N, C-alpha and C positions, 0 to 999 in steps of 0.2 A: 504494499499499500505505500504511495507516493504522499508524504505529509506536504501541507503548503507552507511555503517558507515564511517564517516569523517576520512580522513586520514590526520596524522599530523607527522611532523619529530621528531625524537628524540631530535635534537638541540632545536627545537622549544619549546618542552615539558619542557628540561632541563631549558631553558631560563626563561620560565614562571613559573617554579618550583622555580627557584634563585630569581625570582622578588617576588613570593607570600612569600617566607620564610623572606625574606630581609623586604617585607613590614609588615609581621605579626610580626617579630623581633622589627621592628622600632615603629609599634603601641603600643607593650606591654612597649616599653622602654620609649615612650612619655607618656603613661597613668601612668606608675610608676612615672617618672620624674616630670610629672605635679600635681600628687596625694602628692607627697614628698613636692613640693615646697608651693602648696595650704597649706597644713597642716603646714610646716614651718611659712608660711606667716600669716596664723590665729592665731598660737601660739604667733608669736612676736607682733600680734595686742592685743592679749589677754593681754600679759606682759605688752606693753605699756600702754593700758587702765588701767591695775589694778595699775601701779605705778601712773600714773595720780589722780587714785579714791584715793589712800592711800594719796597722796599729798593734794588734796581737803581736804579729811577729816581731815589732821592736820590743815590745814589751815581755816577750819570751826569750830574748837573744840570751840574756844572763842565766836563765833557767836551763836553756840547752846547753850553754857553755858549761855550766857547774854540775849538768846531769841531775836537775832537780825537777821532777815530774809533778811533784805535788803544788810547787810554784806555777807550773807552768798551767795546771787545771785550775788554778785560782784565777790566772789571767783569763782563762777561757770562760770561767764561769761569769765573767764580765759582760757577756754576750747575752744574758738571760734578761736584760733590758731592751735589747734590740727586737723590734717585733717582726715575727716570721721566721726567725732563726730555729731550725729545727735541732741542729746537732753543729758541732766542730770538732776538730782535731789537729794535732801537729806530729810530724812525722820526721823523723831524721834525715840526714843526708842520704842515708841507706835505706831510705824507705820504711824504715821501722817505726812503729807506733810510739810515740813518746808521751803525749797526753791526750784526752779525750773529754768532751761535753755534750751532754751529761754521761754520767758514768756507765749506765745501763743502757745507752743508746747504741744500735748495731754499728759496727765499724764501719769508717767512710774507706773506701778503696782508691788509693792513691791515683792519680792521673796523670797522663804524660804531658810534658810541656814540650813546645819546639824549641828548636836549638836558641840558646841565649835569652828564650821569652821568660820574664818575670812574674807577670800576671796572667792569668786566663780565667774563662768562665765556662761552664758548660750547663745546658738546658734540657730538661726532662719534663714536657707538658708545664704546668704550674711549679715545677720544683727545680730550683737554680742552684749549682755548684759553683763557687768561686775557690781558686786557689793563688797563695801569694809567696814567693820565695823568700826565706829568711836570710839575709847575709849580716856578716859582721864587719867591723870597721874597715878592715880591710877588703871589702867587697867578696869574701869567699863566703859561698854558699854552705849553710850549716843544717837547713831543715826546710819545712814547707807546712804552711797553715792553711787548712780548708774549712771553709764554711758554708753549710748548707741550708737554704731558706725555703720555706712553702709561700709562694705569692698567692695567698687566699684572696686577697683585696682584689686581685684581677678579675675574678669571678663575679665579684660583688659589683665592681666598676662595670662590667660588661651588662649585668641586669639593669643596672640604673640608666646606662644608656639606652637600652631596649626600651624601657619604659618611657622615657623622655622621646623616643623615635615615634612610639604607638601613639602617644598623645598628638605629636605634631601631624603624623599621618591621619589621625582622624580629623584634625582641623582642616588639614589639606582636603579631605574629602567632603567636607562641608562646604568649603570654599570652591571646590569642583562643582557641587550641586547647583551652589548659587549662581556660578558663572553659566552653568548650562541652563538654568532658568531665564538668565539674562539673553543668552543666545537665542534661546526659544522665542522669545518675545521680540527681538531683534530681527533675527533671520528666520525663524522657522514659521512664525505666524503669516508673513507676506507670501511663502511658498506655498502653505496650507490653502491660503485665499486664491492664489493663482489656480492651485489644483481643482478647487471647488468651482471657479468659474469656468474651469475646462470640462468638469464633470457636467455643469449645468448646459455648457452648449452641446455636448455629445449627447446628453439625454434629450433635450428640446429642440436640437437644430436650429438653434436660434444664433446665427452667426453675427447678429447685430451687438450682441453683449460685448463689452470691453472690460479689461481688468484696470483698476486703478489702486495703486499700492498706496497703502497709509504713511510708509515710511519710503525715503528715496535714498538708494545707494547706486553706485555706478554698476556693479553687477546686477542689482535687481533692475535697475532702469534699463539695460540692455536686454535682460530677458522680458520684461513687459513690453518694451517696445517691437521686439522680434515676435512676440506672442500676438499682440494685438495686429501688428501686420500680416500675420498668417490669417487672423480671424476675417480681415477685411479681404484678402484673396480669396479665402474660400466664399466668403459672402458675395463677392463680384462673379466668381465661376458660377455658385450655386444659382445665383439669380440668370446668368447667361445660359444655364444649364435648364433652367425650368422654363425660361423663354421658347429655348431651343424644343424641349419636349411638348410644349402647348402647340407650337407650329407644327411639329411632326404630327402629333395626335389629329390636328386639325385636319392636315393634309392627307393623312390615312383616312380620316372620316370623308374627306372629300372624293378621294380615290376610289375608297369602297362604295360609296353612293354613285359615282360614275360607272364604276365596274357592275355593280347590280343593274343599273338601268340600262347599261350595254348589254348584259347579259338577258334582261328582259325583251330588249328590242330584237336581239339576236333569237332569242325563242321565239318571239311572235313571228320575226321574218320568216323563219324555219318552217313554222306551221303554215303561214301565209302562202309561202312559196311551195309546200308539200299539197296545199289545198288546191291552188292556182294549176299546179302540175297535174293533179289528179283530174280535174274536170275535162281537159282535152283529152287524157288518155282514155278514160272512161268513153268519151265520145269515138273515140278512134277504135277502141275495144267493140263497142257497139256496132259501129258500121262494118268492121271486119267481121263479127258473128254474122251481121245481116247479109252480107253478099255471099258468105259461106253457105248461108242457109238457102239463099235465093237460087244458088249454083245447085244444089241438090235436091231442092225441092222440099226439104224436110229439116227438122232441127237434128243437128249433130252432137254426138257425145264427144268427150276428150279423145277417145281412141280412134274415131272415124277421121276427125280433123287432122290427127297425125297421119293417118295411111293415104288419104285422098284429099283433093281440094287443090285449089291454086297455090303452086309455092310461095309466090309473092305475099298472098294473104297469111301465109303460115309464118314467114319471117315477119311480116308487120306486127302479127299478132304475139309472136316470141319477142320482139323487140318491145313491145307494150308492157308484157309481164316483165322483163327484165328492169324496164324504167321503173316499173311499180316497185320492184324489190330493193331498187337503190334509192328509192324516196324512202322506203319503209327504213332500210338501214342507215341512212343520212338521219332520220327522226330518232333511231336508238342511239346513234354516235353524239346527237346533240343532247339526249337526254342523260346520257352516261356522262358527260362533261357538267351539266348545270343544275341537274334535278337534285333534291335534298336527299340524303341517305338516312332512311329511318331503320334503325336496326332491331331486329327482332330473332327469337331462337328459330331457326328453319331446320327442317328436315330434308336435308339435300338429296338424300337417299329416296324418298318419296317423290321430289321433284324430277329427278333423272328418269325414274321409273316411269312417271304420267307422260314424259316426253317421248320416251323411246315406244310406248305404247300408240301416242298419237302418230308417231312416223310410221310405225307397223301398220296402223289401220288406213293410213294414207298411200301406203305402197304394199298392198297385200300379195305382190307377187315376188316380193324378195325375201330371201331366207337368210334373216340375220338373228345371230345368238346374242342377244342383249343380256350382260350381267352387271347386277348391280350390287353393292355392297352396303349391307344393313348397317344404321347406326352411325352414318356420316352427318353429324350436325355442325351449325355455325352460327354467329351472331352476325346478319348480313341484312340488306335491304331486300326484302322479297320481289319486289319488282325486277330491279336489277339484276340479282342472282337467276330470276327465271330468262333474263336476256341472255346471260353468261351461258348456263348450261344449255339453251336451246342451241345457240350459235354452236358450241363445241360438239354437242351430239349430233346436230345436223350435219357439221363437217365431216363427223366421222361415218355418218350415214352416207353421205356425197361420195367420199373417197373410197369407200368400201362398195361400190357400185358395181365395180368389174370382179368383185370375189363371189364364187358360188356359196362359199360356206363363211360368210361374213361374221366377224365377232367384233361387238362394241362393249368396252368395260367402263364402269365408273366406280371409283372406289377413294379412299384415304389412307394416309400412312401418317401415325403419329410420332413425331419427333420430340420427345419430350413434352413441354407444355404447347408445341405448334403443331398444327394438323397441315397435312399437305394433300390436297385434293388432285385426281387425275382422270383424265379421259383417254383410254386407249383403244386403238384398232388397228387392225391386221390389214389396212388398205394399202393406198399407192404409196405412201410415205413421201419423204422428201430429203432432198440434200443438205446435210447438217450444216455444211458451210455456209448454207443460206439462211439459216434460221434467224437472222437479224431481221431480215425482210417481211417476216410474218406479221408482226404486228403494226406494222406502217399501212396507213390507208391506201387504198388501189394498188398495192404490191402482191402479185399473183405469183406463184411457183409452177402452176400448172397453164397451159393454154385453155382457152373458152371452148375449143372443139374437144378436149379431153374433160374437163370438168367445169359446169357453168358457176357462175358466182361473180359478188360484185368488188370483192377485196375490201371490204370494210368491216366485216363480221369480228375479226381476229383483232382490229384495232379498237372496237367497242369494247372487247373482252378487256382488252389490256387496261383501259382507262377505267372500267368498273372495278377490276382488282386493285388498282391503284388509289381510287378514292376509297376503298376499304382498307387502306395502308398494308397492301400485300404485295405480292410478286408473282408473275408468270413466266415459264418458260417451256421450251418444246425439245423434245428428242426425237429422230426418226432416221430411218433408211430408206432409201428408193426400193419399192418392191416388197417391203417388210413392215409397213405400217408406221405409226407415228404415236407418240403420247405428250398430252399437255398437261403441265403440272401448274398448280396455282396455290396459293396461300392468302389468307384474310386475317388481317391484323385484329387485335382487341382493343379497339377505342374504349377509352374510359367511359365516356358519355354516350347516352342511348340516341342520340340525334346528331348527325354531323352535315354540315352544308359546304 
């Protein structure tokens, strides 16, 4: 678990930093002063003991010369008045004990002197031992005096210094806290006010706010000036952006209104043109029918008209029928591009079965095995999906016309959350290298003499699939049939336009 960082004010940090610096400085001063005083105290003790050793040596010269240890011990006993002296001893020139104070004290071990050295001292913690050579009037060494003292006052003096340093440290901490409070008032409060202004600007998006410090310093004035300049620049850019956004929204609304009007005009034009074209076509078709009827003397069915009659009238009738189909396909293409999409849960399997039954009923002489996979559902527009399936299944029906045992299949493949629907046939197929032309208007891969058609149906299918946020593609091989695959997206809204 990641813990959030602990937030501390600058004033608190400055206060503790000041206290830390003061404490470290005081500690260093205390250690330095204590070391200096201890060294001075110890050196003074060494000097005092050395002087006393010289005096004892001078007073013991006669006792050593006349071999009188009692007199020498009497001389040593005079050290009882010296503070800190623990014991003392006199050794002869041959380092043999001559006199000792006090008598029951452990014997002092003789120490070595440097060549020609008359005085020396040795330290062992708070214990100090000094030695002094005893010489006669002729300058000949006759013995050595040792005095050992315990510097007990040294520890007591260190304790006194520590107490004094602690008191001074406490005073320094109090002063540091006071300085921190002053810093907080002088420095921290204007920064906090600046942060409060920045928070208000960020929360309410009011870039007209400005920060006015109650206290002016060079650094704070520079920061305030930069902050206010930044707010002014943001306010200017925000105003320009808001104005541009308003203008853009207005332009989008205008373009949307123009586009809707153009779509309505185009739709009305398409239906008007279709209606105006159907009128002359109906007249031409009726005239051809009457002329064929008059030639035969009786009404003809479609089979008779194909087998007999004027070839010119037959070509005219076929052209009229083809023109009518083109008009229907163009209307479907227009509807696929502009009509609203109303989503519903559709059973595509049932729709495909119904279309295949209608095709079989219209062509009873065909032997077509229609296979429909059950359970193919989709969220789509019913009218538009009817156009999709009609175009794909009718194409499959048309291009299997030369097969004695034709097969048309509709089904779906589940690829995770996405469903892929397909229409497969074993008809004429196509060259896979030309698959890109299939979904372009009026682009045909077969001649009119081989298979009739307008070349608009697959373009209409592609637009309908695209409006459902899907995609369509085809696979085929010449003479081995073709398969058209398509997917349908899943729009979150129930109605698209």
